[in-house]
C-alpha positions as MATLAB code, in Angstrom:
seq = 'MNKSFACLLAVALLFSAPASAQQLQPVDRIVAVVDEDVILQSELDRAERNILAQYANRQEQLPPRDVLRRQVLERLVLTRLQVARAAEGGIHVSDEEVDGAIAALARQNHLTPDQMQAQLARDGLTLADIRSSIRDELVVQRLRQTFAQTRVSVSEAEVDAAMAAQAAGGPQYHLANLLIALPKDPTPEQISTGQQKVEGIKGLIDKGEIDFQAAAVRYSDAQNALEGGDLGWRSIDEIPSAFAGTIRTMQSGQVFGPVRGPSGFQLLKLLETRDASQAAPQMVTQYHARHILIRTGGNVDPAAAKAQIDTLAARLAGGADFSALARENSQDAGSSATGGELGWFPKDAFGPDFGSQVAALQDNQVSAPFQTQAGWHIVQRLGSRETNATDESRRAQLRESIGQRKLEDEWNRFLRELRGEAYVEFRTADGQPVPAPATQASGG';
ca = [
      -0.107    0.066    0.004;
       1.560    3.388   -0.994;
       1.728    6.500    1.228;
      -1.098    8.281   -0.098;
      -3.498    5.385    0.219;
      -2.275    4.762    3.776;
      -2.827    8.374    4.777;
      -6.459    8.412    3.330;
      -6.986    5.428    5.267;
      -5.714    7.189    8.345;
      -8.139   10.018    7.591;
     -10.962    7.516    7.016;
     -10.410    5.941   10.491;
      -9.861    9.214   12.301;
     -12.675   11.260   10.631;
     -15.448    8.606   10.315;
     -18.781   10.121   10.042;
     -21.981    9.344   12.048;
     -23.961    8.416    8.787;
     -22.022    4.987    8.806;
     -22.162    4.643   12.667;
     -26.038    4.942   12.720;
     -26.186    1.500   10.839;
     -24.247   -0.336   13.686;
     -25.549   -2.534   16.342;
     -27.967   -0.970   18.998;
     -25.243   -1.837   21.567;
     -22.834    0.942   20.158;
     -22.794    3.645   22.909;
     -22.494    7.378   22.806;
     -18.945    8.509   24.022;
     -19.423   12.254   23.258;
     -22.144   14.645   22.422;
     -20.945   17.666   20.316;
     -23.597   20.167   20.031;
     -26.450   18.368   18.085;
     -24.249   15.525   17.073;
     -22.685   12.383   18.884;
     -19.699   10.400   18.482;
     -20.089    6.658   19.010;
     -17.760    4.180   20.660;
     -17.230    2.344   17.480;
     -15.856    5.266   15.682;
     -13.496    6.024   18.542;
     -12.253    2.327   18.410;
     -11.537    2.288   14.725;
      -9.579    5.661   15.184;
      -7.661    4.402   18.130;
      -6.907    1.039   16.413;
      -5.476    2.991   13.417;
      -3.123    5.024   15.581;
      -1.942    1.896   17.245;
      -1.363    0.223   13.905;
       0.747    3.308   12.813;
       2.978    3.030   15.697;
       3.114   -0.874   15.815;
       6.961   -0.837   15.958;
       7.141    2.041   18.441;
       4.486    1.732   21.003;
       6.752    2.952   23.691;
       6.375    6.371   22.120;
       2.622    6.571   22.617;
       0.983    7.851   25.770;
      -0.973    5.598   28.133;
      -4.150    4.223   26.495;
      -6.546    6.550   28.302;
      -4.470    9.450   27.275;
      -4.307    8.475   23.714;
      -8.002    7.733   23.592;
      -8.609   11.259   24.859;
      -6.423   12.733   22.160;
      -8.110   10.925   19.446;
     -11.512   11.728   20.804;
     -10.584   15.293   20.765;
      -9.628   15.061   17.009;
     -12.931   13.498   16.253;
     -14.787   16.283   18.174;
     -12.816   19.121   16.378;
     -13.618   17.507   12.986;
     -17.332   17.230   13.781;
     -17.347   21.103   14.746;
     -15.479   21.951   11.546;
     -17.879   19.998    9.416;
     -20.924   21.545   11.229;
     -19.535   25.202   10.852;
     -18.900   24.512    7.045;
     -22.504   23.370    6.756;
     -23.611   26.659    8.506;
     -21.599   28.593    5.968;
     -23.167   26.851    2.969;
     -20.091   24.587    2.231;
     -21.167   21.310    0.715;
     -19.531   18.481   -1.149;
     -21.589   16.857   -3.771;
     -21.761   13.106   -4.253;
     -20.084   13.569   -7.650;
     -17.048   15.199   -5.968;
     -16.731   12.500   -3.773;
     -17.027    9.936   -6.542;
     -14.338   11.989   -8.334;
     -12.066   11.713   -5.157;
     -12.571    8.040   -4.824;
     -11.910    7.458   -8.480;
      -8.623    9.560   -8.395;
      -7.481    7.593   -5.330;
      -8.026    4.248   -7.022;
      -6.084    5.439  -10.177;
      -3.271    7.053   -8.005;
      -2.838    3.578   -6.576;
      -3.186    1.674   -9.763;
      -6.207   -0.039   -8.493;
      -9.695   -0.763  -10.101;
     -12.718    0.182   -8.032;
     -13.166   -3.360   -7.094;
      -9.524   -3.918   -6.173;
      -9.712   -0.898   -3.960;
     -12.937   -2.136   -2.303;
     -11.060   -5.413   -1.582;
      -8.284   -3.547   -0.053;
     -10.569   -1.549    2.287;
     -12.209   -4.778    3.280;
      -8.867   -6.249    4.278;
      -8.288   -3.166    6.457;
     -11.869   -3.288    8.133;
     -13.432   -0.630    5.998;
     -16.355   -0.299    3.886;
     -16.807    1.914    0.919;
     -19.434    3.697    2.955;
     -16.794    4.520    5.573;
     -14.471    5.931    2.945;
     -17.150    7.910    1.286;
     -18.429    9.455    4.526;
     -14.722   10.225    5.535;
     -13.618   11.744    2.252;
     -16.758   14.035    2.348;
     -15.820   15.183    5.721;
     -12.020   15.797    4.656;
     -13.042   17.617    1.615;
     -15.576   19.796    3.543;
     -12.824   20.665    6.113;
     -10.302   21.431    3.282;
     -12.935   23.752    1.783;
     -13.570   25.507    5.198;
      -9.932   26.060    5.476;
      -9.599   27.456    1.947;
     -12.500   29.739    2.496;
     -11.054   30.981    5.886;
      -7.696   31.519    4.187;
      -9.198   33.668    1.300;
     -10.966   35.964    3.865;
      -8.440   36.053    6.871;
      -4.858   35.890    5.255;
      -3.158   38.326    3.065;
       0.499   38.285    1.912;
       2.193   41.606    0.647;
       4.679   41.891   -2.246;
       7.107   43.423    0.388;
       7.009   40.058    2.357;
       7.632   38.127   -0.748;
      10.384   40.536   -1.786;
      12.108   40.048    1.581;
      11.735   36.303    1.364;
      13.191   36.165   -2.353;
      16.205   38.269   -1.074;
      16.764   35.947    1.869;
      16.565   32.946   -0.407;
      18.960   34.436   -3.027;
      21.427   35.004   -0.321;
      21.244   31.240    0.491;
      20.092   31.504    4.071;
      19.675   28.485    6.349;
      16.600   26.235    6.590;
      15.577   24.735    9.875;
      13.824   21.296   10.620;
      11.747   21.794   13.649;
       9.505   20.081   16.129;
       7.143   21.516   18.679;
       5.171   20.575   21.664;
       2.168   22.584   22.886;
       0.407   22.773   26.216;
      -2.811   24.727   25.043;
      -4.691   27.166   27.011;
      -8.363   28.035   26.560;
      -9.451   31.317   25.143;
      -9.138   33.991   27.917;
      -7.528   31.557   30.440;
      -7.737   32.085   34.260;
      -4.574   32.782   36.220;
      -5.038   29.368   37.691;
      -5.244   27.638   34.156;
      -2.156   29.768   33.127;
      -0.235   28.556   36.052;
      -1.225   24.879   35.793;
      -0.285   24.931   31.982;
       3.143   26.590   32.934;
       3.838   23.946   35.567;
       3.012   21.137   33.113;
       5.153   22.415   30.416;
       8.116   23.031   32.779;
       7.857   19.501   34.216;
       7.769   18.128   30.585;
      10.906   20.189   29.658;
      12.608   18.886   32.886;
      12.026   15.279   31.746;
      13.411   16.003   28.428;
      16.512   17.818   29.829;
      17.167   14.957   32.167;
      16.976   12.419   29.231;
      14.198   10.596   30.716;
      12.161   10.963   27.709;
      12.968   12.129   24.027;
      11.347   15.131   22.571;
       9.318   13.264   19.901;
       8.091   10.802   22.459;
       7.114   13.776   24.804;
       5.223   15.298   21.951;
       3.210   12.204   21.235;
       2.400   11.690   24.792;
       1.812   15.306   26.094;
       1.292   17.870   23.267;
      -2.132   19.322   22.507;
      -1.044   20.281   19.044;
      -2.649   18.427   16.099;
       0.789   17.098   15.088;
       1.095   15.628   18.440;
       0.787   11.932   17.063;
       3.457   12.839   14.408;
       6.025   13.548   17.204;
       5.477   17.469   16.802;
       7.301   17.528   13.288;
       6.938   20.867   11.688;
       9.188   19.971    8.632;
      11.822   22.256    6.953;
      11.181   26.056    7.238;
      13.134   29.053    6.235;
      13.334   31.900    8.577;
      10.497   33.786    7.078;
       8.189   30.838    7.703;
       8.844   30.920   11.395;
       6.883   33.163   13.853;
       8.894   36.230   14.869;
       8.604   35.097   18.571;
      10.956   32.183   17.766;
      12.935   33.348   14.731;
      15.698   35.254   16.539;
      16.403   32.405   19.027;
      16.250   29.729   16.354;
      19.193   31.424   14.555;
      21.510   30.921   17.585;
      20.446   27.291   18.486;
      22.409   24.180   17.659;
      20.921   21.024   16.311;
      19.274   18.963   19.034;
      18.658   21.919   21.424;
      15.188   22.672   22.919;
      13.814   26.219   23.315;
      11.137   27.287   25.751;
       8.800   27.211   27.298;
       7.484   30.333   25.789;
       3.849   31.580   25.864;
       2.331   32.146   22.636;
      -1.049   32.698   21.415;
      -2.096   29.030   21.630;
      -0.457   28.189   24.903;
       2.928   27.302   26.147;
       5.374   25.865   23.459;
       8.438   23.999   23.401;
      10.479   24.111   20.218;
      13.286   21.702   19.075;
      15.745   22.245   16.297;
      16.297   18.901   14.712;
      18.632   19.793   11.780;
      19.967   22.950    9.988;
      20.881   23.054    6.312;
      21.886   25.790    3.736;
      19.107   26.716    1.398;
      21.655   26.479   -1.390;
      22.066   22.716   -0.430;
      18.387   22.113   -0.427;
      16.900   20.111   -3.313;
      16.630   22.171   -6.456;
      13.310   23.797   -6.780;
      11.672   21.805   -9.446;
       8.014   22.294  -10.543;
       5.780   19.629  -12.187;
       3.860   21.139  -15.003;
       0.993   19.531  -17.062;
      -0.089   20.260  -20.500;
      -3.925   19.609  -20.773;
      -7.104   20.499  -22.576;
     -10.713   20.305  -21.179;
     -14.339   20.712  -21.798;
     -16.303   22.924  -19.417;
     -20.106   22.864  -18.843;
     -20.879   25.388  -16.461;
     -23.246   25.115  -13.233;
     -24.706   27.482  -10.849;
     -27.004   30.523  -11.322;
     -30.073   29.531  -13.345;
     -28.569   26.461  -14.969;
     -30.488   23.208  -14.366;
     -28.108   20.742  -12.463;
     -29.573   17.768  -14.155;
     -29.313   19.246  -17.580;
     -25.563   20.240  -17.075;
     -24.820   16.660  -15.851;
     -26.641   15.218  -18.850;
     -24.667   17.311  -21.214;
     -21.338   16.383  -19.855;
     -22.387   12.738  -19.747;
     -23.281   12.843  -23.453;
     -19.966   14.524  -24.478;
     -18.108   11.786  -22.426;
     -19.925    9.153  -24.491;
     -19.184   10.829  -27.568;
     -15.488   10.928  -26.732;
     -15.421    7.320  -25.649;
     -17.079    6.658  -29.109;
     -14.091    8.248  -30.970;
     -15.079   11.959  -31.209;
     -12.335   14.388  -31.595;
     -11.621   16.075  -28.396;
     -10.555   19.516  -29.815;
     -13.713   19.745  -32.133;
     -16.015   18.853  -29.278;
     -14.283   21.426  -26.999;
     -14.778   24.235  -29.815;
     -18.392   23.290  -30.284;
     -19.440   22.835  -26.663;
     -17.101   24.063  -24.051;
     -18.320   27.047  -22.003;
     -14.758   28.147  -21.092;
     -14.501   31.306  -23.049;
     -10.654   31.407  -22.571;
     -10.106   27.957  -24.027;
     -12.912   26.865  -26.159;
     -11.519   28.561  -29.546;
      -8.425   26.691  -29.220;
     -10.069   23.309  -28.730;
      -9.952   23.520  -24.913;
      -6.055   24.083  -24.727;
      -4.764   25.194  -21.385;
      -1.022   24.976  -22.177;
       1.493   24.091  -19.442;
       0.566   24.898  -15.993;
       1.558   23.731  -12.373;
      -0.955   21.396  -10.730;
      -3.077   23.902   -8.663;
      -3.163   26.676  -11.135;
      -6.916   25.978  -11.800;
      -7.805   24.882   -8.235;
      -6.823   21.798   -6.279;
      -9.862   19.829   -7.441;
      -9.016   20.350  -11.047;
      -5.254   19.815  -10.298;
      -5.738   16.600   -8.520;
      -7.747   15.129  -11.531;
      -5.115   16.190  -14.064;
      -2.236   14.659  -11.790;
      -4.082   11.326  -11.432;
      -4.233   10.871  -15.413;
      -1.633    9.324  -17.509;
      -0.400   11.282  -20.587;
      -3.086   11.239  -23.275;
      -5.722    9.741  -20.951;
      -9.123   11.382  -20.694;
     -10.886   11.847  -17.486;
     -14.399   10.870  -16.446;
     -16.635   13.842  -15.857;
     -15.859   15.631  -12.807;
     -17.266   18.712  -10.835;
     -15.424   21.834   -9.472;
     -16.937   25.084   -8.441;
     -16.787   26.229  -12.091;
     -19.036   23.240  -13.299;
     -18.530   19.945  -14.976;
     -15.203   19.131  -16.761;
     -13.670   16.469  -18.890;
      -9.949   16.831  -19.089;
      -7.339   15.283  -21.292;
      -3.768   15.301  -19.976;
      -1.363   15.662  -22.942;
       1.794   15.724  -21.252;
       3.875   16.519  -17.984;
       7.424   17.774  -17.392;
       9.665   18.877  -14.637;
      10.951   22.335  -14.924;
      13.258   24.640  -12.881;
      11.145   27.171  -11.003;
      11.075   30.609  -12.657;
      11.324   33.692  -10.470;
       7.722   34.057  -10.799;
       7.110   30.296   -9.630;
       9.422   30.946   -6.777;
       7.437   34.223   -5.845;
       4.287   32.136   -5.811;
       5.823   29.268   -3.782;
       7.087   31.906   -1.162;
       3.777   33.683   -1.156;
       1.999   30.351   -0.423;
       4.434   29.507    2.300;
       4.268   32.742    4.068;
       0.528   32.492    3.697;
       0.524   28.971    5.229;
       2.407   30.287    8.207;
      -0.049   33.148    8.765;
      -2.797   30.931    8.137;
      -1.611   28.363   10.902;
      -1.733   31.234   13.493;
      -5.288   32.376   12.370;
      -6.736   28.916   11.850;
      -5.475   27.614   15.356;
      -7.024   30.734   16.856;
     -10.265   29.888   15.157;
     -10.243   26.140   16.165;
      -9.797   27.244   19.782;
     -12.683   29.588   19.635;
     -14.830   27.007   17.822;
     -14.002   24.391   20.411;
     -14.549   26.923   23.231;
     -17.927   27.942   22.234;
     -19.114   24.459   21.490;
     -21.212   22.214   23.876;
     -19.046   18.993   24.300;
     -19.974   16.381   26.824;
     -17.817   13.194   27.130;
     -19.598   10.152   28.639;
     -18.318    7.191   30.718;
     -19.143    3.601   29.974;
     -22.297    3.815   32.039;
     -23.427    6.853   30.012;
     -22.566    9.365   32.751;
     -21.306   12.887   31.661;
     -17.820   13.839   32.505;
     -16.081   17.112   32.127;
     -14.828   18.087   28.608;
     -12.049   20.550   28.824;
     -11.695   22.871   25.951;
      -7.857   23.153   25.990;
      -6.866   20.584   23.380;
      -8.716   22.327   20.537;
      -5.577   24.044   19.361;
      -3.337   23.258   16.432;
       0.480   23.311   16.130;
];
């Protein structure tokens, strides 16, 4: 099983939706009430089993089972809240989009639909589990994208500064973090408790009684806790200013903190340092494709649009010329006159949904109809190539990385508020409510 399929199965298990759970046996009990929704014991069990499988050869890094179960349950709670907030904002994912994501997943793993279903069965999953999970994941992704568009901006001056730093061959830092989260508007007692906890953890790390990765898995409230707190490689412009100055002076293996930030108390470890000039060359995968678009929305009859794209797909399957059909039928004014030609473009130039479909195709392969916010598409991938990133491509990459860093801060604040405002009630085995603290709703 390759990495992308394994990751999706992890998402499926962690973010299983209540629709499939409602079909389980009546003995399935409620472990949490989340506003108007519930999380069932079976969902929690599946998610916990998945984490245990991921750590099969390093079980010693996991926290005690009761702590692990609480961490996994918090993830389920937060996902449920995000899906609900997306629905309130009118964000929905159609059955066709879910079908497209599943089909793309099968193609990426060189599986037929039947083979993928057999693989799921071997892992204890059904297609219904995957459909519910993928729908939730797509909804959360769309909520985050909408959030980014309204809350995050990157100035040209910020990009210019990052370009200059990159041209100078500045260092890059491989970091990991550990977060002891605080609720919104914490009381002095909560601040004191959080500080004592993080200082105690730092003491254990300093004495060598536990390594940083294991401590992050066991104690961190960040969403990357179960990944050992790994933050990946970052240039100095991608590191919050509160840490940037200190990071420059640290040696690999050193731990910084605790320091209080907007999310709570943090420890930060510098794992490795490298010169940007020694990093892998900035290569960009570009695709050459053409497409046919039938628009939806407005006063367009959805059934008529779907029928039209299906008819065009049937004609293509029967041997019709793609370019001619695009000229005659495509509703993309920018490309219809040239037979749907889009030229060479990076994967997400036309949005992640379109990009994932193109990336999943082989050269000269024609996709099945799929839907994006623009409407229904059929795309033919004509070629792919690896190219050196131009200055404009580098600017786009830097703009995205800076935006992602800003988004992390804003998104984590949003998640804490979302969790803090929600009604969440955990329940014991005999159905009795127990306190559900809101301090673990933070990201990394």
